[in-house]
C-alpha positions, 0 to 999 in steps of 0.5 A, a space after each residue: 467505554 467506547 462504542 464499537 463504532 467510535 474504535 472502528 476508526 481508529 482500528 482503521 487509521 492503526 491498520 492505515 498506520 501499518 501499512 504505510 510504514 512497510 511500503 515505506 520502506 523500497 527493498 518491502 515494496 520489491 518483495 511485496 512485487 515479487 510476489 505479485 507473481 506468487 507464492 515463494 520461499 524466504 530463501 529465494 525472495 532473499 537471493 535479488 538482495 545484498 543484505 542476509 537472511 535474517 535481514 529479509 527475514 526482518 522487512 518480511 515480518 514488517 510487511 507480516 505484520 501490515 497483513 500485506 503478507 501471509 506466511 507459511 510454515 512447513 518444517 524448515 521451510 517458511 513459503 510467503 504469498 502477497 495478501 493484497 487487501 490491506 491496499 483496498 485500505 490505502 485505496 480508501 483513503 486515496 479515493 478521498 483525495 483524487 476529488 481533491 486532484 481531480 476539482 483542483 486539476 479542472 480548475 486549472 484546466 479552466 484558468 489555463 483555457 480563460 487565460 488563452 480566450 477559450 470557455 471552460 469547459 463543461 463539467 458532466 
């Protein structure tokens, strides 16, 4: 049996997979962008898209499964709201690679300065 610490990274990876899969579609990104202005009924969210309400509903379910939106139901009215917390998981993952890009760009800057007769800058 795996300890909870051994299953935690796998759980985080699965969450990350769901979020990236949800963000990998332009329609879903547009739906999320709309929800940054506030919650909305599903019919309101579907208006700008040239697709059926069930098709928009499928996109919303993907976002919901990734935890990126919450849905409340009041009778026949379904209202969706943004839940940005899963994006923190993505941000944490990207932070690891931000160091790489910072170091790479610093090295490129130093190379260009040396190539132009300058001295590499000192880093803090």
